[in-house]
N, C-alpha and C positions, 0 to 999 in steps of 0.2 A: 142727641146727647145732651140740647139747650133745656129739653124737656125735663129730663132724668136731675139737671142742674137745678132749675127751678125749683123741682118738688123737694131736692133736698133742701135748698135754701129754707123753704117754708117749714117744714120741719122742725130744723134746727130754731129758726125765730121762736116758731111754738113752744119748743123744749125751754128755750132761755126765759121765757114767761112765766112759765111754769114754775121753772126754779127761782127765778125772781121773786114769786109770789109766797114762796116756801120760804124764801131768805127772811123776808121782811116779816112774816108772821112768827118764825123764831125768834127774831130781834125782839118782837112786841110782844112777845107772849101770849100771842092771839091764837085763835083756831084758824087755819086758813081761810075758812068762809068769813070771819070776820076780818080780814084785812083786805075786803074792797078798796076800801077809800085808797090804799095804798096803789092803787092800778090809775089813780088818776095823778102821779107822780108823772113829771114830763120823761122819764127814761122810758115809763111804760107807755106813755104816750106815744114815744118815737117809736117805738116796738110794734104798737098797734098800726102804725101807719106805714111803716114798712111791711107788716103783714097784708094790709089792705093792696099797698103797691105790687107785691108779689102776686097777689091772687089777679090784678088786673094784665101782669104781666103772663099768667097761665092763660087766660082767655085770650089774651091777643096770640099769643103763640099756637093756641090751639086754631084760631082762626085763620091763622098764615098756613097751619099744615094742611088744614081744609082746603084752601086757596089751591096750596102746590099742589095736592093730590090732582084739582080740579083737571089745573093746567097739565100735568101730567098726562092725565086720561086723553083730554082734547089734544097734545101734540103726539101720545101713541096712536089714536084714531089716525089723526091726518097722516102720518106716516104708513101706516099702514095701507089708508088708502093709496097714498103714492106709491110705495112698493107694488100696489094689485096693478095700478097704471103702468108703470113700468116693467113689469113682469107681462101684460098686454102688448107692450110695444114691440118687447124682445119675441115674445112669439108671434107679433105679424112679421117681424122683420125676419124670422126663421121661417116662415111662412113662403115670404118675398122670396129668398135667397134659393129655399127648396125651389119654389117655382120656376125661378130663372135657371138653376140647374137642371131640372127636368128637361124646358125650352130648349137650354143652349143644347144639351146632349141630342136631342132631337133634331134642332138643325144641322148639328155636325154630323149626325147618322143620314141625313138625309142629303147633305153637300157631299157627303163621303160617297153614296149610291150613285150622285149626280157625276160625280168624278171618274165614275168605273164606267157607267152606262154611256154616258156623253160626254168623256172627255174633252173635247175640240171645243165644245158649245161651252161648257163650264169655264174652261180657261178664257176663252175669249170675254164672255161677260165678267168674270170676275178681275182681269186685268184694267179692261176698260172702266169698269166701275170705281174702282180702288184708284187708278190714275187720276179721273175726273174727280174725286173727292180731293185729292193731294192739290191738283191744279185750281180748284176753289178755295181752297184755303190760303193757297198762296195770293189769289188775287185779292182774296179779303184782307189780309195782310197788306197789300202794297195799296189797295183802296185807303186803309186808314191810315198808310204813312202819306199819303198825298194829299190827305185833308188837313192843313195847317194851320188854318186861320175859320174859325167859326164859320163865315159866310160862303167858304170854299164848296163848289158843288162835288156832290158825290161821284167816283167816278165808276161809271155803269160796266156791266159784267161782260167781257169779251167773249162772247160766243163762237167767233172762230179761233180763237186760242185755243179754247177747251175742249173745239171738235177737234181741232189738228192733234192736240196730246192724246184725246179720247181712242182717234183712229188710230194712231199711231202706236198705242200701247196694243188694242186690240191685232193690228198685225204682228209687232213684233213680240210681246208676252204670249198672245193668247194662240197664234198660228208658229211661229218660228222656233220660240222658246220650247215648246210644248214637244216640237219634232227635235232640237237640237240637245234639249237634258234626255230625252231617251235614247238616243243615238250615243250621249257620252256616257249614261248608266249603265247602257247594254256592253257597249266596248271595251270601257275602263272598271276592269273587277276589283272591288275593295281588298280581296285578300282575306284571309282568315285571322290574322294579326291586326291589332292595333297599329303599328306601324306602316304596315301594307295600306289599311284603308284610310290612314292619314296624307299617306303619300299618292295616293289616288285622290282623295279629294283637292289636293295642292295640284294635279296635273288637271283636272276638269275648270278648277276654278282658273288656271292661265291659258286654258283654252278659250275661256270665254274670254277673259280680260285681254289676252293679247292677239287673238284672232276674230270673233266674232264682233264684239264691241268696235275695233277700229275699223274693222272692214267691213263691216253690216250694219250695226246700231247706230252710229252717228250719223253715216250717209243716208239710211234710210231717214233719219230724224229728220234731215234738214230738206229733203226732198216732200215728205210729207208736210211740213211746215209751209213750204214756199206755196204748195198745191192747194192747199186749204187757204190760205192767206191770200192767194191772188197774185205773189209776186212773180215778177220777169224772171228768166233764168238768171242773169246776171245779178241780180238784185241777193237771190237764192245763191248763187257760189259767194258772192261777196260775205252774206252772213253766215256761211260754212266757214271761209278763209278767216273770219274776225272771232270766231267761237270754236272752232275745231279744238284746238289743242287747250284752251281753258276747259271744256267741258270734258275731255278725255281725262284731264287730270283730276278733275272732281270726281269724275264717275271710280278712278282707280281708287281714291283715297275712301270710297263709299262703297263701292261693290266687292273690292278683293277681299275683306274679311267677312261680308254679307255671305258672299259666295262659297267663302270656307267654310263656314257654318252649315251653309246648306248642303254640300256634298258630304260635310264629315257628319252630321248628327239628324240632318232632317229625313224622312222616309221619301222613297221616290215619288209616291203617287201625291206627296204634299209638298214636293219640292216645288212647284208653279204657283200654287196660293202664298205660300211661304215668300216666296218672290216678289208676287202680286202686291202682298201688304208691306214689305220693304220698300216696293217703289212708290208708295204711297207718300212718304218720307221723301224719296228721290225725286216724286214731282214737284215738290215744292222747292226743290236745290234748280232743278233744271228749267223749272217755269220762271224763275227769277232769273236765272241766266240765259233765257231768250228775251227777256225783254228789252226794249231797245233801251238805250241810255237816255238820258235824259236831255231835254232840247238846250241848246245852245244857244243863248242872249248875246246878241252884239250889238255895242252901241255906237260904234263908226266904222267906217269900210278900213279904217286902219289895222283894226284889229283881226281882218281876215285875210287871207289871199284872196283876189278876185280878178275877174276882167269884166268889161262892163261894154256892151256895145248898145247902139242907138236902135230901137225898134223903129221899122219902115210904118208899122201901123200906127203908133201912136209915139209924137216926138217927148213926149213925157215919162212915156215908160221905160225900164231899161232892163234887161237879163242879166242877171249876176250867177255869175258861174264860181261859187264859193266854196271853200275848205278850210275847217279848222284842224288844227294837230290835234287835237282831245276828240275830234267828233269821231262817233262810228256810223257805220253804213244805212243805219235807220235814224240818223240826227236830222231834225228840223233845224237848219240855221236859219234865223229870221233876222233881217236889219231893221 
């Protein structure tokens, strides 16, 4: 539109010059060719300058148009290259997703075959592995929280604690629950209607949470924990008395809905892997709950109730029998 306006403006100026020449010739009675001196008049000179300026503008506009066309061509080429690169990325991502899907399906098929051919071994390995992963996550979180200053030493990985949880999970989830779930699924039928299926799921969940968990799960947990960590019987019983009820409450809040979904929506052969996956989350909760409470630092003998007796071996050594109201069975009370 700018070019068109400039061309029309130039044509109009040239037309005005011709009309001006004809008018001057008629006024003087001269032939138009004899009126050339009139072209030297100021008005004519201004018209000539305008025409030259319009010609320059036309050249400038043509140059700008060529520059814009070159820039547009370069941008189009660059955009095309970017689109090609993006298409290559999408193609690579699609290939990776397809490969992952194929690999995942092969792993799932192989795992399903192992569940059928070697159910006990597969259950034990699955349960112990996932529980160890959960405890490792729990220990890493606790180690990060323990470092409060830049110079604090990192907390070492507790191998005994991990072994206790791995052994316990292998015994409970891999061995006992494998038999227990088969027993429940074989004796409590889901019926043919949705209501009967949901009622059966509630019954199985209740038997797990009201029978097997309080009578077998938690006692076995404390026994295995005490054996692996080398605790005495008294310390193991003390730990169980202090943590039995809190752990049972936490267990109910987590496992009631998890096991209702298990018996209501998960196929029988996949129920134990489902529970083992959920146990990874539960392991973090259970690991944190089993950790001894923080050490109690005491500044004076008046802060605790204690008895002191002079040692016969060293008159400067005192045997302190200390207790603090806020201390747990594993607290180290230092004076």
